[in-house]
MIVEX-155722 format. One line per field, with one value per atom (N, C-alpha, C, CB): x, y, z; atom name; residue number from 1; chain. Coordinates in nm, 2 decimals, decimal comma, m for minus. Each point is the difference from the previous one (the first is absolute). Glycine has a CB too. Layout:
! residues N
xx <- c(X|...) .
yy <- c(Y|...) .
zz <- c(Z|...) .
atomo <- c(CA|...) .
num <- c(NUM|...) .
cadena <- c(A|...) .
This chain:
! residues 88
xx <- c(5,38|m0,12|m0,02|0,03|m0,16|m0,03|m0,01|m0,12|0,15|m0,02|m0,15|0,22|m0,30|m0,14|m0,04|m0,01|0,11|m0,02|m0,05|0,19|m0,29|m0,06|0,00|m0,15|0,15|m0,01|m0,13|0,13|m0,23|m0,13|0,02|m0,13|0,20|0,02|0,08|m0,02|0,12|0,08|m0,08|0,21|m0,28|m0,09|m0,10|0,02|m0,08|m0,10|0,07|m0,13|0,25|0,07|0,04|0,08|m0,03|0,04|m0,12|0,20|m0,31|m0,12|m0,05|m0,06|0,06|m0,05|0,09|m0,09|0,22|0,09|0,05|0,07|m0,06|0,05|m0,10|0,22|m0,34|m0,11|0,05|m0,09|0,14|0,06|m0,11|0,18|m0,13|m0,08|0,03|m0,01|0,13|0,05|0,06|0,04|m0,07|0,06|0,00|m0,08|0,20|0,01|0,10|m0,04|0,01|0,09|0,01|m0,07|0,19|0,03|0,09|m0,03|m0,01|0,08|0,10|m0,18|0,31|0,10|0,08|0,01|m0,06|0,08|0,05|m0,12|0,03|0,03|0,12|m0,24|0,26|0,12|0,13|m0,15|0,14|0,12|0,02|m0,04|m0,01|0,02|0,15|m0,23|0,27|0,14|0,09|m0,03|m0,02|0,07|m0,01|m0,04|0,12|m0,01|m0,13|0,24|m0,30|m0,13|m0,11|0,10|m0,08|m0,11|m0,03|0,06|m0,18|m0,03|m0,04|m0,07|0,08|m0,03|m0,14|0,18|m0,27|m0,14|m0,04|m0,05|0,14|m0,03|m0,09|0,02|m0,05|m0,08|0,02|m0,17|0,14|0,00|0,13|m0,17|0,28|0,13|0,05|0,05|m0,09|0,06|m0,12|0,21|m0,22|m0,12|0,05|m0,15|0,07|0,02|m0,13|0,15|m0,12|m0,11|0,01|m0,02|m0,09|0,00|m0,11|0,08|m0,05|m0,10|0,02|0,00|m0,12|m0,01|m0,09|0,04|0,00|m0,08|0,01|0,03|m0,14|0,01|0,10|m0,23|0,25|0,10|0,14|m0,16|0,19|0,13|0,04|m0,02|m0,08|0,02|0,11|m0,24|0,34|0,10|0,11|m0,17|0,16|0,10|0,10|m0,17|0,29|0,11|m0,04|0,17|m0,10|m0,02|0,03|0,06|0,04|0,03|m0,11|0,25|m0,30|m0,11|m0,13|0,10|m0,13|m0,11|0,02|m0,04|0,16|0,03|m0,02|0,16|m0,11|m0,01|m0,15|0,22|m0,31|m0,14|m0,05|m0,03|0,07|m0,04|0,06|m0,02|0,15|0,06|m0,06|0,21|m0,24|m0,06|m0,14|0,13|m0,21|m0,13|0,00|m0,07|0,18|0,01|0,10|m0,05|0,09|0,10|m0,05|0,07|m0,20|m0,05|0,03|m0,18|0,17|0,03|0,15|m0,21|0,29|0,14|0,04|0,04|m0,10|0,02|m0,05|m0,02|m0,07|m0,06|0,08|m0,22|0,31|0,08|0,01|m0,06|m0,01|0,01|0,15|m0,24|0,30|0,15|0,04|0,02|m0,10|0,04|m0,12|0,20|m0,18|m0,11|0,06|m0,12|0,07|0,04|m0,11|0,13|m0,10|m0,10|0,02|m0,01|m0,10|0,00|m0,11|0,08|m0,03|m0,10|m0,02|0,07|m0,20|m0,03|m0,04|m0,08) .
yy <- c(2,61|0,04|0,15|m0,18|0,22|0,14|0,08|m0,08|0,21|0,10|0,02|0,11|m0,13|0,03|0,14|m0,19|0,27|0,15|0,02|0,06|0,02|0,03|0,15|m0,20|0,23|0,14|0,07|m0,06|m0,02|0,05|0,04|m0,14|0,06|0,03|0,12|m0,24|0,26|0,12|0,12|m0,13|0,12|0,10|0,05|m0,09|m0,01|0,04|0,07|m0,20|0,16|0,06|0,14|m0,22|0,24|0,14|0,09|m0,10|0,05|0,08|0,04|m0,13|0,04|0,03|0,11|m0,23|0,21|0,09|0,13|m0,21|0,21|0,11|0,08|m0,12|0,07|0,08|0,04|0,08|m0,17|0,04|0,05|m0,16|0,25|0,04|m0,08|0,23|m0,29|m0,09|m0,12|0,18|m0,30|m0,12|m0,12|0,09|m0,14|m0,12|m0,09|0,12|m0,24|m0,10|m0,12|0,08|m0,11|m0,11|m0,10|0,15|m0,28|m0,11|m0,04|m0,08|0,11|m0,03|m0,12|0,24|m0,32|m0,11|m0,10|0,03|m0,06|m0,10|0,04|m0,06|0,19|0,05|m0,02|0,16|m0,19|m0,01|m0,14|0,23|m0,33|m0,14|m0,03|m0,07|0,01|m0,04|0,11|m0,14|0,26|0,11|m0,01|0,15|m0,07|0,00|0,05|0,05|m0,12|0,04|m0,07|0,21|m0,27|m0,07|m0,13|0,11|m0,15|m0,12|m0,12|0,15|m0,13|m0,11|m0,01|m0,12|0,20|m0,01|0,09|m0,05|0,15|0,09|0,12|m0,19|0,20|0,12|0,03|m0,05|0,17|0,04|0,05|m0,17|0,18|0,05|0,13|m0,24|0,27|0,12|0,08|m0,12|0,25|0,08|0,14|m0,12|0,18|0,13|0,08|m0,07|0,19|0,09|0,13|m0,12|0,17|0,14|0,07|m0,07|0,18|0,06|0,15|m0,21|0,27|0,15|0,01|0,07|0,02|0,02|0,14|m0,24|0,30|0,13|0,00|0,05|m0,16|m0,01|0,02|m0,15|0,15|0,02|0,15|m0,22|0,30|0,15|0,05|0,02|0,05|0,06|m0,09|0,17|m0,30|m0,09|m0,04|m0,09|0,06|m0,04|m0,14|0,13|m0,17|m0,13|m0,11|0,09|m0,07|m0,10|m0,01|0,05|0,06|0,00|m0,06|0,21|m0,19|m0,07|m0,15|0,21|m0,25|m0,14|m0,06|0,03|0,04|m0,05|m0,02|0,12|m0,03|m0,02|m0,13|0,25|m0,28|m0,12|m0,12|0,12|m0,12|m0,11|m0,03|0,05|0,06|m0,01|m0,06|0,20|m0,16|m0,06|m0,15|0,22|m0,27|m0,14|m0,08|0,08|m0,03|m0,07|m0,14|0,22|m0,24|m0,13|m0,10|0,10|m0,06|m0,08|m0,03|0,09|0,00|m0,02|m0,11|0,24|m0,23|m0,10|m0,14|0,18|m0,19|m0,12|m0,06|0,08|m0,01|m0,05|0,08|m0,21|0,33|0,09|0,03|0,10|m0,13|0,02|0,13|m0,25|0,29|0,11|0,09|m0,13|0,26|0,09|0,12|m0,07|0,08|0,12|0,10|m0,14|0,26|0,10|0,12|m0,07|0,11|0,13|0,08|m0,11|0,22|0,10|0,11|m0,06|0,10|0,11|0,13|m0,17) .
zz <- c(m7,94|0,07|m0,03|0,18|m0,20|m0,04|0,13|m0,20|0,18|0,11|0,03|m0,06|m0,04|0,02|m0,02|0,15|m0,18|m0,03|m0,14|0,17|m0,18|m0,13|m0,03|0,02|m0,15|m0,04|0,06|m0,21|0,21|0,06|0,14|m0,16|0,24|0,14|0,02|0,06|m0,14|0,01|m0,04|m0,05|m0,06|m0,05|0,11|m0,23|0,30|0,10|0,12|m0,07|0,11|0,11|m0,03|0,07|m0,19|m0,05|m0,01|m0,12|0,07|m0,02|0,14|m0,21|0,31|0,13|0,07|0,02|m0,03|0,08|m0,07|0,11|m0,24|m0,07|m0,08|m0,01|0,00|m0,07|m0,14|0,22|m0,30|m0,13|m0,10|0,04|m0,13|m0,11|m0,13|0,10|m0,10|m0,10|0,07|m0,18|0,14|0,07|m0,10|0,23|m0,26|m0,07|0,07|m0,22|0,24|0,06|m0,09|0,23|m0,27|m0,09|0,07|m0,20|0,18|0,05|m0,11|0,16|m0,14|m0,10|0,04|m0,07|0,16|0,05|m0,10|0,21|m0,31|m0,10|m0,08|m0,01|m0,01|m0,07|0,08|m0,12|0,24|0,09|0,05|0,07|m0,14|0,03|0,00|m0,09|0,20|0,01|0,06|m0,19|0,21|0,06|0,15|m0,20|0,27|0,14|0,05|0,01|0,09|0,05|m0,06|0,06|m0,18|m0,07|0,08|m0,23|0,24|0,08|m0,09|0,19|m0,32|m0,09|m0,04|0,10|m0,04|m0,04|m0,11|0,23|m0,26|m0,11|0,04|m0,15|0,27|0,05|0,15|m0,18|0,22|0,14|0,06|0,01|m0,10|0,06|m0,06|0,04|m0,16|m0,07|m0,06|m0,05|0,10|m0,04|m0,05|0,16|m0,25|m0,04|0,03|m0,19|0,26|0,04|m0,07|0,22|m0,28|m0,05|0,07|m0,23|0,30|0,10|0,00|0,13|m0,12|0,03|0,12|m0,24|0,33|0,12|0,05|0,06|m0,01|0,06|0,12|m0,07|0,13|0,11|m0,04|0,11|m0,24|m0,05|m0,02|m0,11|0,12|m0,02|0,09|m0,07|0,01|0,08|0,05|0,06|m0,09|0,05|m0,11|0,16|m0,11|m0,10|m0,05|0,12|m0,23|m0,06|0,11|m0,23|0,31|0,10|0,10|m0,03|0,07|0,10|m0,06|0,11|m0,24|m0,06|0,00|m0,14|0,10|0,00|0,14|m0,20|0,30|0,14|0,04|0,05|m0,09|0,02|m0,06|0,01|m0,13|m0,06|0,07|m0,22|0,25|0,07|0,14|m0,13|0,20|0,13|m0,01|0,08|m0,18|m0,02|m0,03|m0,08|0,02|m0,04|0,08|m0,23|0,35|0,08|0,04|0,09|m0,07|0,04|m0,11|0,14|m0,27|m0,11|m0,02|m0,11|0,14|0,00|0,10|m0,07|0,19|0,10|m0,04|0,17|m0,26|m0,05|m0,12|0,09|m0,14|m0,11|m0,13|0,10|m0,10|m0,11|m0,01|0,02|m0,14|m0,01|m0,07|m0,01|m0,09|m0,08|m0,03|m0,10|0,11|m0,02|m0,08|0,21|m0,34|m0,08|0,01|m0,16|0,20|0,03|m0,09|0,23|m0,30|m0,07|0,06|m0,22|0,28|0,06|m0,09|0,23|m0,24|m0,09|0,08|m0,17) .
atomo <- c(N|CA|C|CB|N|CA|C|CB|N|CA|C|CB|N|CA|C|CB|N|CA|C|CB|N|CA|C|CB|N|CA|C|CB|N|CA|C|CB|N|CA|C|CB|N|CA|C|CB|N|CA|C|CB|N|CA|C|CB|N|CA|C|CB|N|CA|C|CB|N|CA|C|CB|N|CA|C|CB|N|CA|C|CB|N|CA|C|CB|N|CA|C|CB|N|CA|C|CB|N|CA|C|CB|N|CA|C|CB|N|CA|C|CB|N|CA|C|CB|N|CA|C|CB|N|CA|C|CB|N|CA|C|CB|N|CA|C|CB|N|CA|C|CB|N|CA|C|CB|N|CA|C|CB|N|CA|C|CB|N|CA|C|CB|N|CA|C|CB|N|CA|C|CB|N|CA|C|CB|N|CA|C|CB|N|CA|C|CB|N|CA|C|CB|N|CA|C|CB|N|CA|C|CB|N|CA|C|CB|N|CA|C|CB|N|CA|C|CB|N|CA|C|CB|N|CA|C|CB|N|CA|C|CB|N|CA|C|CB|N|CA|C|CB|N|CA|C|CB|N|CA|C|CB|N|CA|C|CB|N|CA|C|CB|N|CA|C|CB|N|CA|C|CB|N|CA|C|CB|N|CA|C|CB|N|CA|C|CB|N|CA|C|CB|N|CA|C|CB|N|CA|C|CB|N|CA|C|CB|N|CA|C|CB|N|CA|C|CB|N|CA|C|CB|N|CA|C|CB|N|CA|C|CB|N|CA|C|CB|N|CA|C|CB|N|CA|C|CB|N|CA|C|CB|N|CA|C|CB|N|CA|C|CB|N|CA|C|CB|N|CA|C|CB|N|CA|C|CB|N|CA|C|CB|N|CA|C|CB|N|CA|C|CB|N|CA|C|CB|N|CA|C|CB|N|CA|C|CB|N|CA|C|CB|N|CA|C|CB|N|CA|C|CB|N|CA|C|CB|N|CA|C|CB|N|CA|C|CB) .
num <- c(1|1|1|1|2|2|2|2|3|3|3|3|4|4|4|4|5|5|5|5|6|6|6|6|7|7|7|7|8|8|8|8|9|9|9|9|10|10|10|10|11|11|11|11|12|12|12|12|13|13|13|13|14|14|14|14|15|15|15|15|16|16|16|16|17|17|17|17|18|18|18|18|19|19|19|19|20|20|20|20|21|21|21|21|22|22|22|22|23|23|23|23|24|24|24|24|25|25|25|25|26|26|26|26|27|27|27|27|28|28|28|28|29|29|29|29|30|30|30|30|31|31|31|31|32|32|32|32|33|33|33|33|34|34|34|34|35|35|35|35|36|36|36|36|37|37|37|37|38|38|38|38|39|39|39|39|40|40|40|40|41|41|41|41|42|42|42|42|43|43|43|43|44|44|44|44|45|45|45|45|46|46|46|46|47|47|47|47|48|48|48|48|49|49|49|49|50|50|50|50|51|51|51|51|52|52|52|52|53|53|53|53|54|54|54|54|55|55|55|55|56|56|56|56|57|57|57|57|58|58|58|58|59|59|59|59|60|60|60|60|61|61|61|61|62|62|62|62|63|63|63|63|64|64|64|64|65|65|65|65|66|66|66|66|67|67|67|67|68|68|68|68|69|69|69|69|70|70|70|70|71|71|71|71|72|72|72|72|73|73|73|73|74|74|74|74|75|75|75|75|76|76|76|76|77|77|77|77|78|78|78|78|79|79|79|79|80|80|80|80|81|81|81|81|82|82|82|82|83|83|83|83|84|84|84|84|85|85|85|85|86|86|86|86|87|87|87|87|88|88|88|88) .
cadena <- c(A|A|A|A|A|A|A|A|A|A|A|A|A|A|A|A|A|A|A|A|A|A|A|A|A|A|A|A|A|A|A|A|A|A|A|A|A|A|A|A|A|A|A|A|A|A|A|A|A|A|A|A|A|A|A|A|A|A|A|A|A|A|A|A|A|A|A|A|A|A|A|A|A|A|A|A|A|A|A|A|A|A|A|A|A|A|A|A|A|A|A|A|A|A|A|A|A|A|A|A|A|A|A|A|A|A|A|A|A|A|A|A|A|A|A|A|A|A|A|A|A|A|A|A|A|A|A|A|A|A|A|A|A|A|A|A|A|A|A|A|A|A|A|A|A|A|A|A|A|A|A|A|A|A|A|A|A|A|A|A|A|A|A|A|A|A|A|A|A|A|A|A|A|A|A|A|A|A|A|A|A|A|A|A|A|A|A|A|A|A|A|A|A|A|A|A|A|A|A|A|A|A|A|A|A|A|A|A|A|A|A|A|A|A|A|A|A|A|A|A|A|A|A|A|A|A|A|A|A|A|A|A|A|A|A|A|A|A|A|A|A|A|A|A|A|A|A|A|A|A|A|A|A|A|A|A|A|A|A|A|A|A|A|A|A|A|A|A|A|A|A|A|A|A|A|A|A|A|A|A|A|A|A|A|A|A|A|A|A|A|A|A|A|A|A|A|A|A|A|A|A|A|A|A|A|A|A|A|A|A|A|A|A|A|A|A|A|A|A|A|A|A|A|A|A|A|A|A|A|A|A|A|A|A|A|A|A|A|A|A|A|A|A|A|A|A|A|A|A|A|A|A) .
């Protein structure tokens, strides 16, 4: 059964909350088939985010990642298993 989570939904949430100047969200779930957290559907569990935001100014890498995780917490609760984050 799929989580129902899409790259588009994550993109929309991050755009709303973090006002990014650069934002890419990729669903890499298919590459993780058979791994922990994969639900067998091939999508909705493993994502990669590349993001730049004025809200990151003056913050450590850990603090920038925390902003992204906090923005996506609802999706984690729904079954998002892995999130690779690159902050710019």
